[in-house]
C-alpha positions in Angstrom: 0.0 0.0 0.0 1.6 3.3 -1.1 1.1 6.4 1.1 0.2 9.7 -0.4 2.5 12.2 1.1 1.1 15.7 1.8 3.3 18.4 3.4 2.2 19.4 6.8 3.6 22.8 6.6 1.1 23.9 3.9 0.9 27.5 5.3 -1.1 29.9 7.4 -4.4 29.5 5.5 -5.7 26.4 7.3 -4.7 27.8 10.7 -6.6 31.1 10.0 -9.5 29.2 8.7 -9.8 27.2 11.9 -9.4 30.4 14.0 -12.2 32.1 12.1 -14.6 29.1 12.6 -13.7 29.1 16.3 -14.5 32.8 16.5 -17.8 32.3 14.8 -18.8 29.5 17.1 -18.1 31.7 20.1 -20.3 34.4 18.9 -23.1 32.2 17.7 -26.2 32.7 19.8 -27.3 29.7 21.6 -30.5 29.4 23.6 -29.6 27.4 26.6 -30.8 27.6 30.0 -30.9 25.0 32.7 -34.4 25.3 34.1 -34.2 29.0 34.9 -30.8 29.0 36.8 -29.5 31.5 34.4 -26.8 29.5 32.6 -25.2 32.0 30.2 -23.5 30.6 27.2 -22.6 33.8 25.5 -19.4 35.3 26.9 -19.1 39.0 27.8 -17.8 41.0 24.8 -15.5 43.0 27.0 -13.7 39.8 28.1 -13.7 38.0 24.8 -12.6 40.7 22.5 -9.1 41.2 24.1 -8.7 37.4 24.1 -9.6 37.1 20.4 -7.2 39.9 19.6 -4.5 38.2 21.7 -5.2 34.9 20.0 -5.0 36.5 16.6 -1.7 38.2 17.4 -0.2 34.9 18.7 -1.2 32.8 15.7 1.6 34.1 13.5 4.4 33.7 16.1 3.1 30.4 17.3 2.9 29.2 13.7 6.5 30.4 12.9 8.0 29.2 16.2 6.2 26.0 16.9 4.0 24.7 14.2 6.2 25.2 11.1 9.4 23.7 12.7 7.3 20.8 14.1 5.7 20.2 10.8 9.0 20.5 9.0 10.5 17.9 11.4 7.6 15.6 10.7 8.0 16.0 7.0 11.7 15.3 7.2 10.9 12.2 9.2 8.4 11.0 6.6 11.0 11.6 3.9 13.6 9.7 5.9 11.1 6.9 6.5 10.3 6.8 2.8 14.0 6.7 1.9 14.6 3.9 4.4 11.7 1.9 3.1 13.0 2.3 -0.4 16.4 1.3 0.7 14.9 -1.7 2.5 13.0 -2.6 -0.6 16.2 -2.5 -2.6 18.0 -4.6 -0.1 15.2 -7.1 -0.1 15.3 -7.3 -3.9 19.1 -7.6 -3.9 18.9 -10.3 -1.2 16.2 -12.2 -3.3 18.6 -12.0 -6.3 21.5 -13.3 -4.3 19.4 -16.0 -2.8 18.3 -17.1 -6.3 21.9 -17.1 -7.6 22.9 -19.1 -4.5 20.1 -21.6 -5.0 21.0 -21.9 -8.7 24.7 -22.5 -7.8 23.6 -25.1 -5.2 21.5 -26.9 -7.9 24.3 -26.8 -10.4 26.8 -28.1 -8.0 24.4 -30.8 -6.8 23.7 -31.9 -10.4 27.5 -31.8 -11.2 28.2 -33.9 -8.1 25.5 -36.4 -9.1 26.9 -36.6 -12.7 30.4 -37.1 -11.2 29.1 -39.8 -8.8 27.3 -41.7 -11.6 30.4 -41.5 -13.8 32.6 -42.7 -11.0 30.0 -45.5 -10.2 30.0 -46.6 -13.9 33.8 -46.6 -14.0 34.1 -48.5 -10.8 31.5 -51.1 -12.0 33.3 -51.5 -15.3 36.6 -51.9 -13.4 35.1 -54.4 -11.0 33.6 -56.3 -14.0 37.1 -56.4 -15.6 38.7 -57.6 -12.4 36.0 -60.2 -11.9 36.5 -61.4 -15.5 40.2 -61.5 -15.0 39.9 -63.4 -11.8 37.4 -65.7 -13.3 39.7 -66.4 -16.2 42.7 -67.0 -13.8 40.5 -69.2 -11.6 39.4 -71.3 -14.6 42.9 -71.6 -15.9 44.1 -72.7 -12.4 41.1 -75.1 -12.1 41.9 -76.5 -15.5 45.5 -76.9 -14.4 44.5 -78.5 -11.2 42.2 -80.8 -13.0 44.9 -81.7 -15.3 47.3 -82.4 -12.4 44.5 -84.4 -10.6 43.9 -86.4 -13.8 47.7 -87.0 -14.2 47.9 -88.0 -10.5 44.9 -90.2 -10.9 46.4 -91.9 -14.0 49.7 -92.3 -12.3 48.0 -93.6 -9.1 45.9 -96.0 -11.3 49.0 -97.2 -13.0 50.8 -97.7 -9.7 47.8 -99.4 -8.2 47.5 -101.7 -11.3 51.0 -102.7 -10.8 50.6 -103.2 -7.1 47.3 -105.0 -7.6 49.0 -107.4 -10.1 51.8 -108.0 -7.6 49.4 -108.6 -4.8 47.3 -110.9 -7.0 50.5 -112.9 -7.8 51.4 -113.1 -4.2 47.9 -114.1 -3.2 47.8 -116.7 -6.0 51.2 -118.1 -5.1 50.2 -118.4 -1.5 46.9 -120.0 -2.3 48.5 -122.3 -4.8 51.6 -122.8 -2.8 53.9 -122.2 -5.7 55.3 -119.3 -7.6 53.6 -118.0 -10.7 
């Protein structure tokens, strides 16, 4: 909501107008009496005339010494307040721009970090797959070598057992038969 500023020190005209109305109200005839007690609402002209003259003479000095400085101070205060509000609005606008830039930078950094994490994750997975494939190949070659050794050991053991079985069979047959074969 924007305020409309009006200067308070507009001049002597409003003050004089107010004084004229006050004077008219004092001289206006009023018919008031409180049940015959003689309540007088009209002042005596001999007392009121010097007061009105004194009031009229004091309007200009009071206006110059009190009202104009007071109204000038109030106008200056209003202008300072308006300046401070404008500065606060500028600062708020600047803060909003800085906050928007900060949030954009955070989003960009977060996105960049996410891309770097995904890239690193992909790289690590491919490296792990290569290492797994290499280890699997090595394990299969060792397994093949071990199977070959086992097969060779088995064949040599079978050969040795065949020879021993034949020797044992001959010995058993020679003991059963009682003669050498």
